[in-house]
N, C-alpha and C positions, 0 to 999 in steps of 0.2 A: 470380848470380842468385837472386833470392828465390823460392820455389816459390810459386804461385797458391794461393788457399785453395781448398777442396773447396766448389762449387757445392751450396747448398741444396735437397732435393727439391724438386719440384713439387706442391706440394697440392691438394685439390679449390678449394679458396680463388682459389689462384691462378688455376686453369682458369675456375671462376665469374665471377672480376674481369675476364678478359681477356674472354671472350665479352661479357659485360654492356658494356666499353669498346671493342667492336670491333665494333659491329651492322652490318656490312659482311659479314663470316666468313663467313656462311653463303649471303650473294649469290655470294659467291668460289667456295663447295665446296656449291654446291647438292644435289648428290648425294648429301652425306651425311646429309640430313634424309629420305631415303627408307630410309636404313639404319640408324636410329638406333631401338633397341628399348626399350622401357620394360615395366614389372610394373604389370599392372592390378591396381588397390587391392583387387577383391572375387575375381575369378578367380584372380589370381595368376601368369594367365600373360602371356608376351610380348606387346606389339602395338606399333603404330606411331605414333610420336610423334603425329601429327594425331588417331590414335583415341583417345591420353591426353589431349590437348588438347580434344576435343569432351566425353570424360568428366568433366573438369575442370569445362567450361561446363555441363555438367548439372548437376552436383553443387550449383553454386554456383547455377543458377537455382532447384534444388528447396530449397535454404537459405533463398532469398530469398520461395519462396513460403509457406515454414512461417512466416519473419516477417510476413509481409503476412496471414495466415490468423491469425496471434496478434492484431496490430494490429486487426484486426476484429472479434476476438472480444472485447477488451479496451474495443474502442468501445463494442460493444453492450450488456455489461456496464456499463459505465458510463453508458450513455444510459438503461436502466434504473432505476438508483440516482438516475440524475438526477429521472426522472419521479417514482419514489417519493418525494424528497424534496419536490419541488412541491405532492404531491397532499399531501404530511404539513402543509406550509406552509398551503395553502388551508385545509386541516381548524381549523388553530389560529387561523387569520384569522375563521371562518365561528363560533367557540365562543364561547358566552359566557364572563366571567372567572370565573364562579363553578365552572364545569367544565372550566377550560383544563389544570389540571396531569392530572386523570385522561384527559382527550381524549389529551395528547400521552403518556401512558406507553400507554394503550390503543393508539395508533396507529404507534409505533414497535413496538411488539410485532407487530403484524398486519404492516405493511407491510412492514418489515426482517426480519420472523422470527425475534426474538432471544427465546428460551426465557423467559427472565425480565429483567423492567426493575422501577428503582424509582427514586423523587425524593422528593427532600426539599429544603424550602428554609425560610429564616429571612429574619430583618429584615424580615417581613411587617407588611400593615397590620393593627389590631386584629381586623376582620371576617374574615380567612382565619389569625391568629394558633393557634386551635385545630383547624383544618382536619387533617387523618390525614397529609397531608405535610407537616405542620411540626411533628411529634413525632418525639423521639428523637434531636436533632440536638444532640450535644455539643458543646463549644468544640474539641476534637480534629481533629473533623471538620470543622470551619468553619476551622481554621486549615491542615488539609492540602488542602483544596479552595483556597483562597487561593496556595497552592503550584503550581498545577497550569496552567503556562501552556499545556498541550497536554494532546490527552487521554492520558491511560494507559493502555497497554494490553500484556497480560500474566496470568501468573497469580495465583492466587486467594493472596496473601501473609497474609491473616487480617487484611484492610481491616475496620475497626469498620462502615464503611459496606455490607460484604454481608450484614450482620444485619439489613437491611431488606426484602432480597429473601424470598419466601415459602417458598423451599428454600435455604438458604444453604449447603447440605453438597452440594449439586448443582453448585455455581458453581466449574468449573474454570479459567475464563478469564474475564477483566473487562475492560469498560471503562469508566473513569471518565471523567467530563464535568463541570469547573467550569462554572456559568453564571453570567452577569457581562449586566448588561442591555446594555454594550457595551462593546467592548475595550478594556482598560485601568482599568475599573471593578473595584471589589470584587467577589467572590464572594458569591453570595447563594443558590447553590443547587448540589446536587451529583446527577448522574445517573448512574446504575448499570444499563450491561449485562453479563449474566453468560449462560455458556452451560455445557452438561456438556461440550463439545468442546475440549480442552486450545488446539486451534490455531484456534478460531475467533478470538479477539483476540490476536495476537500482536506481539512487539515490530519485527517485519519488516512489517507491514501500513502502508500509507499512511494518514496521519490527514486528508486533505483533507476526505472526508465527513464524517466524526465532528466537525472542528471547524466546517464549516458548520450541523451537526445542534447544536451546542452554542449559536452565536451566537443561531441563529432561537428555540430555545426560549427563550434567556434573554433575547432582546428582547420574545417574546411573554408568558412569564412575569410581566415587570418590572412588567407593571400592577397585580399583587399587593403588589408590596414597598411598603415605605414608603417613601417619597419622600427620609424627612427621615434616613433610617439610611446 
């Protein structure tokens, strides 16, 4: 007679599987529920199963409350930013072409509290080709702007456009936005936002607001552009 193989010891997983697959176990052994003792996660004292379940439920409710508060806070922040973008757009619409570039820069600095802002445009009409915002634009900058399908956010890595700022040495982080008359068209401008705070503009940020800002600025400033370029 072949001796039987020794049985494997029962593991915790075996017990858990049994309880999951035998939902009526505690109906048949209801008295066990009153005797089960668990460790409280904070006081580390032994508590009953019902008290432990109540604590877990309170913890879940608290976590959900924190998530709701975060969502409300982000929602309020988004509403504030949307309102600022709307006000900035209205200012552009009300500004004569000869003052558009200056108005765009000043309002970004004031409304969005950006420490330093610079703007350069090229391929402009003759009447605007000698303006301050059309000076100092090299082919290198134009080629760089053409590669920006989305805003650049990150540290100041020695970009040439930083020299357009009043205090380039204080630019620790940057947002570089290429301006186009419409999506898919050639870039005819570059907007530089800079901050001494290294984390003000970083590559973990969302770019939706900056993309809308670039689209609106490009569309508004396109009236200065040489339409043949």
